[in-house]
C-alpha positions in Angstrom: -5.9 -17.0 57.1 -3.0 -16.1 55.3 -3.1 -19.2 53.4 -6.7 -18.5 52.4 -5.6 -15.1 51.3 -2.9 -16.3 49.2 -4.6 -19.0 47.8 -7.6 -16.7 46.9 -5.1 -14.2 45.4 -3.6 -17.1 43.1 -6.8 -18.3 42.0 -8.1 -14.5 41.1 -4.7 -13.9 39.0 -5.0 -17.1 37.0 -8.9 -16.1 36.6 -8.2 -12.8 35.4 -5.5 -14.2 32.9 -8.2 -16.8 31.6 -11.0 -14.5 31.3 -10.0 -10.9 31.0 -12.0 -9.1 28.3 -8.9 -7.6 27.0 -8.6 -7.9 23.2 -5.2 -9.9 23.7 -7.1 -13.0 25.5 -10.2 -12.5 23.5 -8.6 -12.8 20.2 -9.8 -9.1 18.8 -12.8 -6.8 19.2 -16.1 -8.6 19.9 -18.5 -9.3 17.5 -21.8 -7.1 17.8 -24.7 -8.1 20.3 -26.8 -10.6 19.5 -30.0 -8.6 19.5 -31.5 -9.3 15.7 -31.9 -12.6 14.4 -31.3 -13.2 10.7 -34.2 -13.5 8.5 -35.8 -17.0 7.7 -35.8 -18.2 4.2 -35.9 -21.4 2.1 -34.4 -21.1 -1.0 -32.5 -23.4 -3.6 -28.8 -23.7 -3.8 -26.7 -24.2 -7.2 -26.6 -27.8 -6.7 -30.5 -28.2 -6.3 -30.6 -28.3 -2.7 -33.3 -26.8 -0.7 -31.5 -24.8 2.1 -33.3 -22.8 5.0 -32.1 -20.8 8.1 -32.8 -23.7 10.0 -30.3 -25.9 8.0 -27.4 -23.3 9.0 -28.2 -23.5 12.8 -25.2 -24.8 14.6 -22.8 -23.0 11.9 -21.1 -19.4 11.8 -21.7 -18.1 8.3 -21.2 -15.1 6.2 -24.0 -13.8 3.9 -23.1 -12.0 0.9 -25.4 -10.6 -1.7 -24.6 -10.4 -5.9 -25.8 -11.2 -9.1 -23.8 -13.0 -12.1 -23.9 -10.1 -14.6 -23.2 -7.5 -12.1 -20.2 -5.6 -13.2 -20.0 -2.8 -10.3 -18.8 -4.5 -7.6 -20.1 -8.1 -7.4 -16.7 -9.7 -8.7 -14.7 -8.0 -5.9 -17.2 -9.2 -3.4 -16.8 -12.5 -4.5 -13.0 -12.5 -4.5 -13.2 -11.4 -0.8 -15.3 -14.4 0.0 -12.9 -16.5 -1.7 -10.1 -15.2 0.0 -12.0 -15.8 3.3 -13.0 -19.5 2.1 -9.1 -20.1 1.2 -7.8 -18.3 4.4 -10.2 -20.2 6.7 -10.3 -23.6 5.0 -9.7 -25.5 8.4 -12.7 -23.9 10.1 -15.2 -26.4 9.2 -18.0 -25.2 11.0 -17.7 -21.7 8.9 -20.1 -21.4 6.0 -20.6 -18.8 3.2 -23.9 -18.0 1.9 -24.6 -16.0 -1.3 -28.0 -15.0 -2.2 -28.5 -13.9 -6.1 -30.5 -10.4 -5.9 -31.4 -11.7 -9.6 -33.3 -14.6 -9.3 -35.1 -14.3 -12.5 -31.8 -14.5 -14.7 -29.4 -16.5 -12.5 -30.8 -19.7 -12.5 -28.9 -22.9 -11.1 -26.8 -23.2 -14.2 -25.4 -19.7 -14.1 -25.1 -19.9 -10.3 -23.2 -23.2 -10.7 -20.6 -21.4 -13.3 -20.4 -18.5 -11.1 -19.4 -20.8 -8.3 -17.0 -22.7 -10.4 -15.3 -19.8 -11.6 -14.6 -18.5 -8.3 -13.4 -21.8 -6.8 -16.5 -22.4 -4.5 -16.4 -25.2 -2.1 -20.0 -26.5 -2.7 -20.2 -27.8 0.7 -19.0 -24.5 2.5 -20.0 -21.8 0.0 -23.5 -22.0 -0.9 -25.1 -19.9 -3.8 -28.9 -19.4 -3.2 -31.7 -18.3 -5.1 -35.4 -17.7 -4.5 -38.3 -15.6 -5.9 -37.6 -11.7 -6.5 -40.4 -10.6 -3.7 -38.8 -12.8 -1.1 -35.2 -12.0 -1.7 -36.0 -8.1 -1.6 -37.9 -8.6 1.5 -34.9 -10.8 3.2 -32.7 -7.8 2.1 -34.7 -4.9 3.3 -36.7 -5.9 6.3 -34.4 -9.0 7.2 -30.9 -7.8 6.9 -32.3 -4.0 6.9 -30.3 -2.9 3.8 -31.2 -1.2 0.8 -32.0 -2.8 -2.6 -33.5 -1.2 -5.8 -33.7 -2.1 -9.4 -33.6 0.4 -12.4 -34.8 -1.3 -15.7 -33.6 1.7 -17.8 -30.1 1.1 -17.1 -27.7 -1.6 -18.7 -27.9 -5.3 -17.2 -25.1 -5.4 -15.0 -25.9 -2.0 -13.4 -29.3 -2.2 -13.0 -29.6 -3.4 -9.6 -28.4 -1.5 -6.7 -27.9 -3.9 -3.7 -25.5 -4.6 -0.8 -21.8 -4.9 -0.8 -21.3 -6.0 2.6 -20.3 -9.1 4.3 -22.8 -10.1 7.4 -21.4 -12.5 10.1 -24.2 -14.7 11.7 -23.6 -16.6 14.8 -24.5 -20.6 15.5 -27.6 -19.3 16.6 -28.6 -17.3 13.8 -28.1 -13.7 15.3 -26.5 -11.1 13.3 -23.6 -10.3 14.9 -21.4 -7.5 12.4 -21.3 -6.2 9.0 -18.2 -5.6 7.0 -17.4 -4.1 3.7 -17.5 -6.7 0.8 -14.6 -4.8 -1.3 -12.3 -1.8 -0.6 -13.5 1.7 -0.7 -11.4 3.6 -3.6 -11.5 6.7 -1.6 -9.8 4.9 1.7 -6.2 3.7 2.3 -5.9 0.3 0.8 -4.7 -0.8 4.3 -8.0 -0.2 5.7 -9.8 -2.9 3.8 -7.2 -5.5 4.7 -7.5 -4.4 8.5 -11.5 -5.0 8.2 -11.0 -8.4 6.7 -8.6 -9.5 9.5 -11.0 -7.9 12.0 -13.7 -10.0 10.4 -11.9 -13.6 10.4 -10.7 -12.7 14.2 -14.4 -12.4 14.8 -15.2 -15.6 13.0 -13.0 -17.4 15.3 -14.3 -15.7 18.7 -17.8 -17.1 17.4 -16.8 -20.3 16.4 -15.4 -20.7 20.3 -19.0 -19.9 21.5 -20.9 -23.0 22.4 -23.7 -24.3 24.7 -22.5 -25.2 28.1 -22.6 -28.9 27.5 -20.1 -28.8 24.7 -17.5 -27.7 27.1 -17.3 -31.3 28.2 -16.4 -32.2 24.2 -12.7 -32.5 23.9 -11.3 -29.3 22.3 -8.2 -26.7 22.2 -10.4 -24.8 24.8 -11.1 -27.5 27.0 -7.5 -28.8 27.0 -6.4 -25.1 27.6 -8.8 -24.9 30.7 -7.4 -28.1 32.3 -3.7 -26.9 32.1 -5.0 -23.7 33.6 -6.8 -25.8 36.4 -3.8 -28.0 37.0 -1.6 -24.9 37.3 -3.8 -23.2 39.8 -4.1 -26.2 41.9 -0.2 -26.7 41.9 0.2 -23.2 43.1 -2.4 -23.5 45.7 -0.7 -26.7 46.8 2.3 -25.0 47.3 0.8 -22.2 49.4 -0.6 -25.1 51.6 2.7 -26.9 52.0 4.3 -23.7 53.2 1.6 -23.1 55.5 2.0 -26.6 57.0 -1.3 -27.8 55.7 -0.2 -31.3 54.6 -3.4 -32.9 54.0 -4.8 -30.0 51.9 -1.4 -29.8 50.0 -1.9 -33.7 49.4 -5.5 -33.3 48.1 -4.4 -30.3 45.9 -1.9 -32.2 44.5 -4.1 -35.4 43.8 -6.5 -32.8 42.0 -3.9 -31.3 40.0 -2.8 -35.1 38.8 -6.4 -35.6 38.0 -6.6 -32.7 36.1 -3.4 -33.3 34.1 -4.7 -36.8 33.5 -8.1 -35.7 32.2 -6.3 -33.1 30.0 -3.9 -36.0 28.4 -7.1 -38.1 27.7 -9.0 -35.1 26.4 -5.9 -33.9 24.3 -5.4 -37.7 22.7 -9.1 -37.9 21.8 -9.2 -34.4 20.3 -6.2 -34.7 18.0 -6.5 -38.5 17.3 -10.3 -38.8 16.7 -11.6 -35.4 16.2 -8.7 -33.7 14.4 -7.6 -37.5 12.6 -4.0 -36.5 13.6 -3.7 -33.2 11.7 -1.6 -31.0 14.0 -2.5 -27.2 14.2 0.3 -25.1 12.9 1.5 -21.5 13.9 2.0 -20.7 10.6 -1.5 -21.5 9.3 -3.3 -19.6 12.1 -1.1 -16.6 11.9 0.5 -16.2 8.3 1.3 -12.5 9.0 3.1 -13.1 12.1 6.9 -11.8 12.4 9.4 -14.4 12.4 10.4 -13.7 15.9 7.0 -14.8 16.9 6.9 -18.0 15.2 10.4 -18.7 16.6 9.0 -17.7 20.2 6.3 -20.2 19.7 8.3 -23.0 18.4 10.8 -22.6 21.6 7.7 -22.4 24.0 6.1 -25.8 22.4 9.4 -27.6 22.3 10.4 -27.1 25.6 6.5 -27.7 26.8 6.4 -31.1 25.0 9.9 -32.2 26.1 9.2 -31.2 29.7 5.6 -32.6 29.7 7.1 -36.3 28.5 9.7 -36.2 31.4 7.5 -34.8 34.0 4.4 -37.0 33.5 5.9 -40.2 34.9 8.0 -38.2 37.7 5.0 -36.4 39.1 3.5 -40.1 39.6 6.9 -41.0 41.6 6.8 -37.7 43.6 3.3 -38.4 44.4 3.6 -42.0 45.4 6.7 -41.0 47.7 4.5 -38.5 49.5 1.4 -40.9 50.1 4.1 -43.4 51.6 5.2 -41.0 54.1 7.9 -41.9 56.8 11.5 -42.2 55.3 10.2 -41.6 51.7 9.2 -38.0 52.4 12.9 -37.0 51.9 12.9 -38.5 48.6 9.5 -36.8 47.9 10.9 -33.3 48.7 14.3 -33.8 47.1 12.6 -34.7 43.7 9.8 -32.0 44.2 12.2 -29.5 44.4 12.7 -29.9 40.5 9.4 -32.0 39.3 7.2 -29.1 40.8 8.5 -26.0 39.0 8.9 -28.1 35.7 5.2 -29.3 36.1 3.9 -25.8 36.6 5.7 -24.6 33.6 4.1 -27.4 31.5 0.8 -26.3 32.8 1.1 -22.5 32.3 2.9 -23.0 28.7 -0.1 -25.0 27.8 -2.2 -22.1 28.2 0.2 -20.0 26.4 0.5 -22.4 23.5 -3.2 -22.4 23.1 -3.1 -18.4 23.5 -0.6 -18.2 20.7 -2.6 -20.4 18.2 -6.1 -19.7 18.8 -6.1 -16.1 20.3 -3.0 -14.0 19.7 -3.4 -14.2 15.8 -6.8 -12.4 15.8 -5.8 -10.0 18.5 -2.5 -8.8 16.8 -3.8 -8.8 13.2 -1.5 -11.8 12.2 -4.7 -13.9 11.1 
């Protein structure tokens, strides 16, 4: 009974660590609720490609609205999108979709020149045009924002339109709205804070996926497997302390399996999916203080070195335990230092993931 309570407590503590709703684990404030779909559309981009809402399914995207002759905010919005494109260049499943609100004058050539001026990646930043009635309906009915036209004003000032950045998730739901440029009546830091929040929410939405995608190697799957190994190790320790040798053995075999699956997932993810490109703390958290970087490197170094050493030793210790008899003495002697080292590797595996993918957004270091 005591063992059951302790095991339950250990599992509950690990589950709380992995699934808590606090910003520190989630990676920032959650995006808004998925209660409104983005409007459907079919438009042509600056490259002459037909693009519809269905083509964006499975991608996180940020919508913006401007026109090339605009002089009252559009250039600043475009600069904001460019900054996001450059800062988030490694988020391959993130797209930027800019709708021209002046489709009569913004033909493909104009949009293409505008895109080139702002350094738009044609595969990630799309400039779309459609007919004026469809565009107005898209803005007012679909995105529920205002647009108006006044031909009495000079060109460039004749269209009042949204200067917002709209965040849409993989399923096509509108999740959040952010300003596309700084408000001159607010402190300069306000806009920078809002942009950091937008980047954090992008990462949160990029982690959302259908349940069956969790079996595909990823940073999240690797962290889960490390955490699972850590839970099994703790419960296995409680089992042997309570004299439950068979349960202890089963749990330790489970920890070995979890670690082996982690190793396979880690190699597949980094070699085949990321093509050997490592994820650096500096790129994920460019605004982090030097102390955070040094702390991360210290944890990563000790985690990596111990993982290399512990992996074969864990197999030796398990082998000795399975043999029984006189081998148990050697099993216990080696386990006294292999076990804590293995547990450290499992726990720091989760910590490394958290510091790379969750902490930057929560701390505003992204």
